[in-house]
C-alpha positions in Angstrom: 109.9 55.7 126.1 107.7 55.2 129.2 105.0 57.5 129.9 101.9 58.0 132.2 98.9 58.9 130.2 98.1 60.8 127.1 96.9 63.7 128.9 100.3 63.6 131.7 102.6 66.6 131.2 105.7 64.6 129.6 102.8 63.7 126.2 102.3 67.5 125.8 106.0 68.5 125.6 106.9 65.0 123.7 103.9 66.9 121.8 105.7 70.3 121.1 109.0 69.0 120.9 107.5 66.7 117.9 106.4 69.9 116.9 109.5 71.9 116.9 111.2 69.0 114.9 112.6 66.8 117.4 111.0 64.1 116.4 114.7 61.4 116.1 116.5 61.9 119.8 117.9 58.8 119.5 117.9 55.6 117.3 117.8 52.5 118.0 117.8 49.4 115.5 113.6 48.9 116.4 111.4 51.3 116.2 110.2 53.5 119.6 106.9 52.5 120.4 104.9 53.6 124.1 104.7 52.0 127.1 103.9 52.2 130.9 106.9 51.8 132.5 106.5 52.8 136.7 110.0 54.7 137.9 111.1 52.3 139.7 111.5 50.0 136.9 112.8 51.8 134.5 116.7 51.3 134.7 116.2 47.2 134.5 114.1 48.1 131.1 116.8 50.3 130.0 119.4 47.5 130.7 117.2 44.7 129.2 117.0 46.2 125.7 112.7 46.0 126.7 112.9 50.6 126.2 115.2 52.5 124.3 114.6 56.0 126.3 112.4 56.8 129.1 110.8 60.3 130.8 111.8 60.1 134.2 112.1 62.8 136.9 113.7 63.4 140.2 113.8 61.7 142.4 114.0 58.6 139.4 116.0 60.3 137.4 118.7 61.1 140.2 118.7 57.6 141.4 119.1 56.0 138.3 121.9 58.7 136.5 124.1 58.3 139.7 124.3 53.7 138.1 126.7 55.9 136.1 124.8 53.3 133.6 122.2 55.4 131.4 122.6 59.2 130.0 120.7 62.6 130.0 119.2 62.3 126.6 117.1 65.4 126.2 115.1 67.6 128.9 111.5 66.8 127.0 109.8 69.6 129.7 112.1 72.5 128.3 109.9 72.2 125.2 106.7 73.8 127.2 109.0 76.2 129.3 112.1 76.6 131.2 110.6 77.7 134.2 106.6 76.7 134.9 104.7 75.2 137.7 104.2 71.6 137.6 102.5 71.3 141.5 99.6 72.4 143.4 97.3 73.3 145.6 93.8 73.5 144.9 90.6 74.1 146.5 86.8 75.1 145.8 85.8 78.6 146.2 83.2 77.4 149.4 85.8 75.7 151.4 88.0 79.1 150.8 85.6 81.5 151.7 84.7 79.1 154.6 88.2 78.4 155.8 90.3 81.4 155.0 92.2 81.8 158.2 93.7 78.5 158.0 94.2 78.8 154.3 96.3 81.7 154.7 98.6 80.4 157.4 98.7 77.5 155.1 99.7 79.4 152.2 102.1 81.4 154.7 103.9 78.3 155.9 104.9 76.9 152.6 105.6 80.2 151.7 108.8 79.9 154.9 109.3 76.7 153.6 109.9 76.5 150.5 112.1 80.3 151.0 114.1 77.8 153.6 114.7 75.1 151.1 115.4 76.5 148.2 118.4 78.2 150.5 119.5 75.3 152.3 119.3 72.1 150.3 122.5 71.0 152.0 120.4 70.8 155.0 117.7 69.1 153.8 119.1 66.2 152.3 119.0 64.0 155.4 115.6 65.1 156.2 114.5 64.2 152.3 116.6 61.1 151.6 114.9 58.6 153.7 111.5 59.6 152.4 112.8 59.0 149.3 114.7 55.6 149.6 118.0 57.1 148.9 121.3 56.9 149.8 121.9 60.6 150.5 125.2 61.0 148.4 122.9 60.5 145.7 120.4 63.4 146.8 123.5 65.5 147.7 123.8 65.3 143.9 121.0 65.6 142.5 119.6 69.1 140.9 117.0 70.5 143.4 114.0 71.9 141.5 113.3 75.4 142.4 110.6 76.3 144.8 108.3 78.8 144.4 107.8 80.8 147.3 105.0 82.5 145.4 102.1 81.7 143.1 103.0 83.6 139.7 100.4 82.8 136.4 103.7 82.9 134.4 104.6 79.6 135.9 101.0 78.4 135.4 100.2 80.2 131.8 102.9 78.1 129.8 101.1 74.6 130.8 97.9 75.8 129.9 99.1 77.2 126.6 100.4 73.8 125.4 97.9 71.8 126.5 95.5 74.0 124.5 97.5 73.8 121.4 98.0 69.6 121.6 94.6 69.0 122.5 94.8 68.3 126.1 92.2 71.1 127.2 89.6 72.3 125.4 89.5 75.8 125.4 92.7 78.3 127.0 92.1 80.4 130.6 93.6 82.9 132.1 96.4 81.5 134.7 95.5 84.6 136.6 91.8 83.6 137.2 92.7 80.7 138.9 94.5 81.6 141.3 92.7 82.0 144.9 93.1 85.6 146.7 94.4 84.0 150.0 97.6 82.7 147.8 98.2 86.4 146.8 97.5 88.4 150.1 99.6 85.7 152.0 103.0 86.4 149.9 
C-alpha cells in the first residue's frame, strides 16, 4: 500500500477502517506492508507486483483507472465521513487583522470560483487537463470533487475527531474555533 506518512489523512482513514473490522480488503500471496511510493509510480509498481494495493486520489487515481489495468478496491476516506474538508487556507490572527480587506476579497473570489466549477465541470476540462498533465477525456471521465463554497465546521470536525481517536493529534478541538470571522462574513 502506498502511503505518504503515518500522520497523513489516508493513514487516519486506514486506522479507522481497521478499527471497524475492515482488515482484509485484498488477498495476496505475500503479507502486505506499507511503502512510500510516489503517486506517479503507482501504476508501474502495481503492474510489476511490487505493491498489491495503493491509495490514490485524483487526478492520479483517474489517470491510473483510465488504463483499465487496475480496479477500485475501496474508498478509505469514507471511513472518516462521506464528506469532509481536505484542503483549506490558513493564516494567523495578526495577518488576518492586518489584511482584512484583501482577504475578504480573496474569500469571495474562492467562493465564486467554487460555485462556478461545481456547476461547470465540462467547461473546466480544457483549462485543468494541461495543468495535471492529463488527456481531456480522462479528466472528463473522472468523478469530480465538490468544492465547498463556504467553510463549514461540519466538514472539518470529522477529520479532527478521527485524528484524536487514532493519536495523530493530542487533544480534541472545536472546528468552529478554527474558522476566521473573515471567512464567515464573506458568505
